[in-house]
C-alpha distance (Angstrom), angle and dihedral (degrees) to the residues before:
residue distance angle dihedral
X1 . . .
X2 3.81 . .
X3 3.83 89.4 .
X4 3.83 91.3 54.8
X5 3.84 94.8 49.0
X6 3.81 90.2 46.0
X7 3.79 90.4 51.1
X8 3.83 91.8 49.6
X9 3.83 91.3 49.5
X10 3.81 92.6 48.9
X11 3.79 90.7 46.5
X12 3.82 92.4 52.6
X13 3.79 91.9 47.3
X14 3.82 91.1 49.1
X15 3.82 90.8 50.9
X16 3.82 90.5 52.2
X17 3.78 91.8 48.4
X18 3.82 92.2 46.7
X19 3.80 91.6 55.2
X20 3.80 90.8 48.0
X21 3.80 97.0 45.9
X22 3.82 101.5 37.5
X23 3.80 92.0 86.5
X24 3.79 93.1 32.4
X25 3.80 92.0 62.8
X26 3.82 92.0 53.9
X27 3.82 95.3 49.9
X28 3.84 111.0 8.7
X29 3.83 96.6 172.2
X30 3.80 93.7 45.2
X31 3.81 92.9 45.8
X32 3.80 95.8 47.4
X33 3.81 89.8 42.7
X34 3.82 86.1 77.7
X35 3.84 108.3 84.6
X36 3.82 93.4 -143.7
X37 3.82 92.4 52.0
X38 3.81 91.0 48.9
X39 3.81 92.0 51.0
X40 3.82 94.5 44.7
X41 3.80 93.0 50.0
X42 3.82 91.9 48.5
X43 3.80 90.3 49.4
X44 3.80 93.5 46.5
X45 3.80 94.6 50.2
X46 3.80 95.7 41.2
X47 3.82 114.3 31.2
X48 3.80 100.8 22.0
X49 3.79 94.0 39.8
X50 3.83 90.7 52.9
X51 3.82 90.3 56.7
X52 3.79 91.5 49.3
X53 3.80 92.6 43.1
X54 3.82 94.0 58.7
X55 3.80 89.4 56.6
X56 3.78 95.8 42.5
X57 3.81 93.2 49.5
X58 3.80 88.1 65.0
X59 3.83 83.8 77.7
X60 3.79 101.3 94.3
X61 3.80 96.6 -155.1
X62 3.82 102.5 130.0
X63 3.79 95.9 -150.5
X64 3.79 92.5 50.3
X65 3.82 93.9 49.0
X66 3.81 91.4 45.9
X67 3.82 92.1 51.9
X68 3.81 91.1 46.7
X69 3.81 92.2 52.0
X70 3.83 92.6 48.8
X71 3.81 92.3 51.3
X72 3.83 92.7 45.6
X73 3.80 93.6 64.2
X74 3.82 89.8 65.9
X75 3.82 93.1 53.4
X76 3.82 125.8 100.1
X77 3.81 117.7 -88.9
X78 3.81 131.6 -136.5
X79 3.81 87.0 -95.3
X80 3.83 91.0 55.0
X81 3.79 91.6 49.4
X82 3.81 92.5 47.7
X83 3.82 89.4 47.3
X84 3.82 91.4 53.3
X85 3.82 90.2 48.8
X86 3.80 93.3 49.3
X87 3.81 89.2 48.2
X88 3.81 88.8 57.5
X89 3.81 91.3 49.8
X90 3.81 90.3 48.4
X91 3.81 90.8 52.3
X92 3.79 91.0 47.1
X93 3.82 91.3 57.0
X94 3.81 99.5 39.5
X95 3.81 96.4 46.5
X96 3.83 96.1 33.4
X97 3.78 95.0 -122.4
X98 3.78 119.6 167.1
X99 3.81 118.6 -132.7
X100 3.81 92.9 -110.4
X101 3.83 93.0 54.9
X102 3.81 90.2 53.5
X103 3.80 93.1 42.3
X104 3.81 93.4 56.0
X105 3.83 89.8 43.7
X106 3.80 93.0 -122.6
X107 3.82 97.5 154.3
X108 3.84 129.6 143.9
X109 3.80 118.0 -95.0
X110 3.82 93.7 13.1
X111 3.81 119.2 157.7
X112 3.81 99.9 175.5
X113 3.81 110.0 39.9
X114 3.79 115.7 -155.0
X115 3.79 132.3 -177.6
X116 3.79 128.9 -144.7
X117 3.79 121.7 -127.0
X118 3.80 126.2 -139.8
X119 3.82 87.4 -99.5
X120 3.82 91.1 53.5
X121 3.82 92.3 51.3
X122 3.80 91.0 45.8
X123 3.82 91.2 50.3
X124 3.82 90.9 52.7
X125 3.79 89.9 49.7
X126 3.80 91.6 49.3
X127 3.81 92.8 50.7
X128 3.82 89.4 51.1
X129 3.82 89.3 47.6
X130 3.83 91.2 52.5
X131 3.81 86.9 53.8
X132 3.85 90.4 52.2
X133 3.81 86.5 -115.2
X134 3.81 99.7 142.8
X135 3.81 93.9 168.9
X136 3.82 93.1 65.3
X137 3.81 91.6 35.5
X138 3.80 87.7 61.2
X139 3.82 94.1 46.9
X140 3.80 95.0 51.5
X141 3.81 98.7 38.2
X142 3.82 87.3 50.3
X143 3.81 89.2 51.8
X144 3.82 91.4 48.9
X145 3.82 89.2 50.5
X146 3.82 91.4 47.3
X147 3.81 90.9 54.5
X148 3.82 91.4 47.0
X149 3.83 89.8 50.2
X150 3.81 88.5 51.8
X151 3.81 88.9 58.8
X152 3.80 102.1 -102.1
X153 3.81 111.1 161.4
X154 3.78 113.9 -119.4
X155 3.79 143.7 160.2
X156 3.82 86.4 -130.2
X157 3.79 121.9 83.9
X158 3.79 129.0 -143.2
X159 3.81 92.0 -114.8
X160 3.82 92.6 64.8
X161 3.80 92.4 47.4
X162 3.82 93.9 45.3
X163 3.81 90.2 51.0
X164 3.83 91.7 59.7
X165 3.80 93.8 37.5
X166 3.81 96.8 52.7
X167 3.81 92.7 46.7
X168 3.83 94.2 48.3
X169 3.82 90.1 50.3
X170 3.82 90.7 48.9
X171 3.81 89.9 51.6
X172 3.80 88.3 57.4
X173 3.81 90.9 55.6
X174 3.83 99.4 -103.9
X175 3.80 97.3 126.0
X176 3.82 95.7 161.5
X177 3.81 93.0 56.1
X178 3.80 90.7 43.1
X179 3.82 89.1 54.6
X180 3.83 92.3 49.3
X181 3.81 91.1 53.6
X182 3.81 91.6 44.9
X183 3.82 89.6 53.7
X184 3.80 89.1 51.0
X185 3.81 89.4 50.9
X186 3.82 91.1 51.2
X187 3.80 90.8 51.4
X188 3.81 87.2 59.6
X189 3.81 95.3 40.0
X190 3.85 113.3 16.5
X191 3.82 91.6 179.6
X192 3.82 95.8 56.3
X193 3.83 102.2 131.2
X194 3.81 99.9 -159.8
X195 3.81 92.9 46.1
X196 3.82 90.8 49.4
X197 3.80 90.4 53.1
X198 3.82 91.9 44.0
X199 3.81 92.2 51.5
X200 3.82 91.7 55.9
X201 3.80 91.4 45.7
X202 3.83 94.2 47.6
X203 3.82 91.4 48.3
X204 3.81 90.0 50.3
X205 3.84 91.3 49.5
X206 3.82 92.6 48.8
X207 3.81 91.2 50.7
X208 3.80 89.7 48.4
X209 3.83 91.3 50.5
X210 3.80 90.7 48.8
X211 3.83 92.1 52.3
X212 3.81 92.3 46.6
X213 3.82 91.2 48.9
X214 3.82 91.2 51.7
X215 3.80 90.3 48.3
X216 3.83 91.9 49.8
X217 3.81 91.7 48.3
X218 3.80 90.9 52.6
X219 3.83 92.0 47.8
X220 3.81 92.2 48.8
X221 3.79 91.3 51.3
X222 3.79 91.5 48.9
X223 3.79 94.1 49.7
X224 3.81 95.9 36.4
X225 3.76 90.7 -130.9
X226 3.74 99.5 123.9
X227 3.80 111.4 145.2
X228 3.78 117.9 -117.8
X229 3.80 119.1 -126.6
X230 3.82 89.5 -104.8
X231 3.82 92.1 52.6
X232 3.80 90.8 50.4
X233 3.80 89.7 52.1
X234 3.80 90.3 50.9
X235 3.80 92.7 50.7
X236 3.81 89.6 49.6
X237 3.79 90.0 49.0
X238 3.79 90.3 54.0
X239 3.80 90.2 56.4
X240 3.81 94.4 48.1
X241 3.81 92.5 46.4
X242 3.78 88.5 54.3
X243 3.81 86.8 77.3
X244 3.79 112.5 102.6
X245 3.83 105.4 -90.8
X246 3.81 91.7 -152.4
X247 3.81 91.2 61.0
X248 3.80 91.1 53.0
X249 3.81 92.4 47.8
X250 3.80 91.1 46.8
X251 3.81 93.0 52.3
X252 3.82 92.4 43.9
X253 3.81 91.1 52.6
X254 3.81 90.7 47.6
X255 3.81 88.5 55.6
X256 3.80 91.3 50.2
X257 3.81 93.0 -107.2
X258 3.78 93.4 124.0
X259 3.78 130.4 156.0
X260 3.79 107.6 -87.1
X261 3.81 118.8 -128.6
X262 3.78 117.2 -121.6
X263 3.84 113.2 -103.5
X264 3.80 88.7 -114.4
X265 3.81 93.0 56.6
X266 3.79 91.6 41.9
X267 3.81 90.9 53.7
X268 3.81 88.2 63.0
X269 3.80 93.5 60.3
X270 3.80 114.1 93.4
X271 3.79 144.6 -179.3
X272 3.79 117.7 -135.5
X273 3.78 147.1 161.9
X274 3.79 104.9 -104.7
X275 3.81 131.3 -157.6
X276 3.85 99.9 165.0
X277 3.79 99.1 -117.0
X278 3.81 95.5 -33.2
X279 3.79 97.6 -49.5
X280 3.85 103.4 -171.6
X281 3.82 91.4 -127.1
X282 3.80 92.6 57.8
X283 3.81 105.9 32.2
X284 3.82 92.6 93.1
X285 3.81 96.4 30.4
X286 3.82 108.8 29.9
X287 3.79 119.4 -174.5
X288 3.80 126.2 -116.0
X289 3.79 111.8 -105.1
X290 3.80 129.4 179.8
X291 3.80 132.6 -175.7
X292 3.81 113.2 -119.1
X293 3.82 99.1 177.6
X294 3.78 138.2 -0.7
X295 3.84 106.5 -146.7
X296 2.98 107.1 56.9
X297 3.76 91.5 21.6
X298 3.81 107.1 -122.6
X299 3.77 118.2 179.7
X300 3.82 130.7 -172.6
X301 3.82 126.4 -149.3
X302 3.81 115.2 -152.9
X303 3.84 126.3 -146.2
X304 3.79 87.8 3.3
X305 3.81 99.4 141.1
X306 3.81 124.4 39.2
X307 3.82 127.4 -128.8
X308 3.80 88.9 -114.1
X309 3.81 91.7 54.5
X310 3.81 93.1 46.0
X311 3.80 92.2 50.5
X312 3.82 90.9 48.6
X313 3.82 91.8 50.3
X314 3.83 90.6 50.2
X315 3.80 91.6 45.6
X316 3.81 92.0 53.4
X317 3.81 93.4 43.5
X318 3.83 101.7 45.4
X319 3.85 98.1 76.1
X320 3.82 90.4 49.4
X321 3.80 101.4 43.6
X322 3.80 111.4 132.0
X323 3.81 133.4 168.5
X324 3.82 106.3 -71.8
X325 3.81 118.2 -112.1
X326 3.81 135.5 -151.0
X327 3.79 132.3 -147.0
X328 3.82 111.1 -99.7
X329 3.84 107.2 -144.2
X330 3.82 90.9 -159.2
X331 3.81 98.0 54.9
X332 3.80 99.8 19.9
X333 3.82 88.3 -131.5
X334 3.81 133.4 115.9
X335 3.79 115.4 -102.9
X336 3.83 139.4 164.6
X337 3.82 118.3 -103.4
X338 3.81 137.2 -171.1
X339 3.81 90.6 -125.5
X340 3.81 91.2 62.4
X341 3.80 113.0 54.5
X342 3.79 112.4 170.4
X343 3.79 142.0 92.1
X344 3.78 121.8 -111.0
X345 3.80 143.3 -178.0
X346 3.80 134.9 -174.0
X347 3.81 124.0 -127.7
X348 3.81 124.8 -163.6
X349 3.79 126.7 -148.4
X350 3.81 95.0 -126.4
X351 3.82 95.3 58.6
X352 3.80 95.8 63.1
X353 3.84 131.3 15.5
X354 3.80 90.5 -137.9
X355 3.83 92.0 61.4
X356 3.79 89.2 49.7
X357 3.82 89.7 51.5
X358 3.82 91.1 51.0
X359 3.82 91.6 49.5
X360 3.81 90.6 49.8
X361 3.81 90.8 50.1
X362 3.82 90.5 55.0
X363 3.82 89.5 50.6
X364 3.81 92.8 48.8
X365 3.81 93.8 49.9
X366 3.81 99.1 41.2
X367 3.79 96.8 35.2
X368 3.82 88.1 -135.6
X369 3.81 128.1 131.0
X370 3.83 113.2 -103.5
X371 3.82 98.4 -169.4
X372 3.81 90.9 84.3
X373 3.82 95.3 38.9
X374 3.80 122.1 106.1
X375 3.79 118.2 -101.8
X376 3.80 119.0 -86.6
X377 3.81 107.0 -79.1
X378 3.81 116.4 -151.4
X379 3.81 117.9 -160.3
X380 3.77 132.6 -172.7
X381 3.80 120.2 -160.9
X382 3.79 113.6 -164.7
X383 3.80 125.3 -171.5
X384 3.81 108.6 -37.3
X385 3.81 90.8 7.9
X386 3.80 111.8 150.4
X387 3.79 147.4 151.3
X388 3.81 110.7 -144.9
X389 3.86 121.8 -141.4
X390 3.80 111.9 -50.7
X391 3.80 143.2 144.5
X392 3.79 122.1 -112.0
X393 3.82 92.3 -152.4
X394 3.81 128.6 69.0
X395 3.81 113.8 -105.9
X396 3.80 127.0 -139.3
X397 3.81 91.1 -97.1
X398 3.83 88.1 57.4
X399 3.83 101.8 56.5
X400 3.81 92.6 156.7
X401 3.83 96.6 47.7
X402 3.82 95.5 117.6
X403 3.81 99.6 9.3
X404 3.81 93.6 122.2
X405 3.82 90.5 57.9
X406 3.80 92.0 54.0
X407 3.80 91.5 -151.4
X408 3.80 101.6 105.6
X409 3.78 127.4 -119.8
X410 3.82 127.8 -26.3
X411 3.78 102.7 -88.5
X412 3.81 97.3 -178.3
X413 3.82 145.5 2.8
X414 3.81 127.7 -136.8
X415 3.81 115.0 -168.7
X416 3.83 125.9 -170.9
X417 3.83 119.7 -159.6
X418 3.80 106.0 -146.3
X419 3.81 98.7 178.3
X420 3.76 141.5 28.8
X421 3.81 115.2 -116.4
X422 3.81 120.6 -139.4
X423 3.83 92.8 -145.2
X424 3.80 134.4 -6.1
X425 3.80 126.2 -1.7
X426 3.82 100.0 115.7
X427 3.81 122.6 156.8
X428 3.80 105.3 -125.5
X429 3.80 135.7 -172.1
X430 3.85 105.2 -154.8
X431 3.81 97.4 -171.6
X432 3.81 93.3 60.0
X433 3.82 102.1 23.5
X434 3.80 97.9 -116.5
X435 3.81 121.2 150.0
X436 3.81 123.0 -173.0
X437 3.80 115.2 -168.5
X438 3.83 123.5 -147.6
X439 3.78 113.9 -99.8
X440 3.79 117.6 176.4
X441 3.80 115.1 -116.1
X442 3.81 95.2 19.5
X443 3.81 132.9 105.2
X444 3.79 134.6 -157.8
X445 3.80 126.8 -149.3
X446 3.80 134.6 -167.8
X447 3.80 139.5 160.9
X448 3.82 116.1 -113.2
X449 3.81 92.8 -167.2
X450 3.78 132.3 47.6
X451 3.81 115.9 -120.2
X452 3.82 86.5 -98.2
X453 3.81 89.9 63.7
X454 3.82 93.2 -110.4
X455 3.81 116.4 133.2
X456 3.80 118.5 -102.5
X457 3.81 102.1 -135.4
X458 3.81 92.1 -168.6
X459 3.83 87.9 73.3
X460 3.81 91.3 74.0
X461 3.80 101.9 130.1
X462 3.79 145.3 166.6
X463 3.79 142.1 -154.0
X464 3.82 107.2 -125.9
X465 3.81 118.5 -133.6
X466 3.80 114.6 -87.6
X467 3.81 105.2 -115.1
X468 3.79 98.9 -175.2
X469 3.79 126.5 4.3
X470 3.76 136.7 12.4
X471 3.80 127.2 -67.0
X472 3.80 124.1 -150.0
X473 3.80 120.5 -174.0
X474 3.78 136.3 160.7
X475 3.77 125.7 -161.6
X476 3.77 141.2 -169.2
X477 3.78 119.7 -150.2
X478 3.80 108.0 -154.5
X479 3.83 118.6 -154.8
X480 3.82 134.5 -147.5
X481 3.81 100.1 -113.1
X482 3.79 112.2 95.0
X483 3.81 94.0 21.1
X484 3.83 95.7 89.7
X485 3.82 93.7 107.8
X486 3.80 96.6 25.8
X487 3.81 94.6 57.4
X488 3.82 108.0 15.5
X489 3.79 120.4 -153.7
X490 3.82 116.5 -89.7
X491 3.79 126.2 -124.7
X492 3.81 95.7 -119.5
X493 3.82 135.2 38.5
X494 3.79 95.9 -107.4
X495 3.80 97.8 38.7
């Protein structure tokens, strides 16, 4: 009997996996470029597989267990699943997507549409809850409840969802709504102990609030200090303005809601054929160059790296890709951080002639010495991958930022775009309102330092989260040493 039930369970699980992976096998990058698909696959191979595995391992056939254990080590972990969930929440905030839009998979640039089940929504809510993130807990438990109310079949019941939903709403200070949902829960399960206790507590808190409000009203009348409607608005404004303006600008730029240049400034941006002061390599075949922004001066080179070169760079980088790190100013060491979510690898010129050719091309077009530059860094940003606002150069409060390299500060940044991105993934400069969108085969270049050697703080930039697709970039950080005659020092700090 046990054998039959085990077979039925395995068969059902295999059917689910077949439906999920049928499309994935035909176009893995396109399929996993959808954030919902990525999350569902992680969940299926981690959480759901673990439940199945415990049953299957009761089969004592040594060969079967051995094969199962070998395959399991290649599966996603809890950390991978949590990472995919947090990526979805990040995308939801940055691109202002409501839970229902994500759940039905209705995202821009999507090839393989995928819908979320009640269990998927509940899992997202639970991960947010574990992170004490009650805002997202509410959004996703509410979505799970909405789908249950619409008649979707599920192994989850409304009582479980309402329990999380009411508590997350209470934690955000909405006691009246929390009480309403608790009453709904008790209609479904009158014996629910926690809900019974919560109802009494919420009712007590509401009564307390009512008494305090009446007391305050009386005091205000007595003292004649009642706020006018305008004053209340002002006090509310103060609270909302307390939010970090940079974050708002960053998210607006990521959504394509950037600050528009004045027509006068825009008229000073040009496209041209460029040979970098008659460089012999480019006199007869100059490259296409276009101005992206004026201050700081950001320039884009078009058709500057071939498909063959991009594929070779990716091929060399893929086996070495590791979670990208950032420089910790406190310890002086490299460490991973939540604000930089990508995988990166470093490629040297001596290991492949094509890398050497690319490095030489950067030198020819910028006129800057590459011997003291850092190696070519290749980065891959999957769904939700991002690098929040940061500087490429070391500031005055970080005097030892690049001391171990012995090549001075990062004078300039060269960034290749090695893929198109279906949605999201822009490079944005929040302080000035510039947004540069990925375009395969192009590169952008800017100076991080003024000619005086002082840092240009307007170059603070970010890589927006990838909403749909996969983003490949490679960059070259060029240092001060060796540039003394190529970019002479200016006469003033901001020259």
